[in-house]
C-alpha positions, 0 to 999 in steps of 0.5 A, a space after each residue: 587592583 592596587 593604586 598607581 605606584 607613587 611618582 615624584 609628583 605624588 611624593 611632593 604632594 604627600 610631603 606638602 600635606 604632612 608638613 601642613 599637618 605638622 604646622 596646622 595641628 599647632 594652629 586653631 582649626 578652621 571650623 567648617 560650615 555646620 548648617 545642613 542647608 541644601 545648595 542647588 546645582 545651579 548655585 554650585 561654584 565652578 572655576 577654571 583649573 588655572 584659578 585658585 579658589 577658596 577651597 574650604 568654601 568650595 568643598 562645603 558648597 559641593 558637600 552640602 549640595 542636593 546634587 552631591 550624590 549624583 555628581 560626585 559619588 555615582 560612577 566615580 571612576 577610581 578603579 577605572 583610572 587605576 587600571 588605566 594608569 597601571 597599564 600606562 594608558 596615561 592619555 586615556 586616564 587623563 581624559 577619564 579624570 578630566 571628564 569626571 572633574 568637569 562634573 565633580 571638581 572637588 574630588 582631590 584624589 581624581 585631581 591627583 591621578 589626573 595630574 600624574 597622568 598628564 605629567 606622564 603624557 608630557 603635559 606638565 603645566 596642565 598637571 601642575 594645575 591639578 596637583 595644586 587643586 589636590 593640595 588645596 583641597 587636602 589643605 582645607 581638610 587638614 585645617 578643619 581639625 586635628 583628627 585626634 578626637 571626635 570633637 576635633 575631627 577632620 571635616 570631610 564632605 563624604 566617606 570617600 573623602 575620608 578614605 582619600 585623606 588616608 591615602 594622602 597621609 600615607 596610611 593603610 586602612 585597617 578598620 572604621 567604626 562609628 562614634 556617637 558620643 560625645 559627638 558623631 564621628 567616624 574613627 579610622 584605624 590604619 598603619 602608617 609607612 613606619 608600620 605604626 598604628 594610627 587612629 584618626 577621627 573624621 566628621 563627614 557631616 554632609 554624609 550624615 545629613 544625607 543619611 538622615 534625609 534618606 532614612 529619616 530621623 
């Protein structure tokens, strides 16, 4: 099953992300929170889609939450939405996306798919809210590093978010490997739209912490 074909909205968001990469890489990266202190479900921040929260803080709060796996990984409806969108069931896809985002508001790719589905359902104002959230979440990821080395890896809150970043960068995934030195990071190798090989480093620190908690040190 393939992803939905890029719409005009998708191209606009991708262009914005790529521009942020060009500008952001020249700036000092915004260091992510490195503490693995757990956050309970009741403490998780929630906002209306019309709001513009601190996306960096929002991603970190949810990423380090005790409930992240339950709320943001189990049952993630990516393939369900892809199937609905490919068959042009736009309203159903929007319902699927909104239901998931009410549970996990930091899922940038579901935000984007929901925005496309709402736009195709002639609900442009609602669509723009989700496009803005997708862009804000992705911008905060890009601001966390430059992805050029393990030390300057992009901070992500899960492996899925690393794959979502590739999607927004327009990079086709080829391989993934774990780097343990000098710091732990994931190395992703892919191919960009020009056919060039691209290597990017991601640091899914909350994911690593969850694995350590699950399997022990």
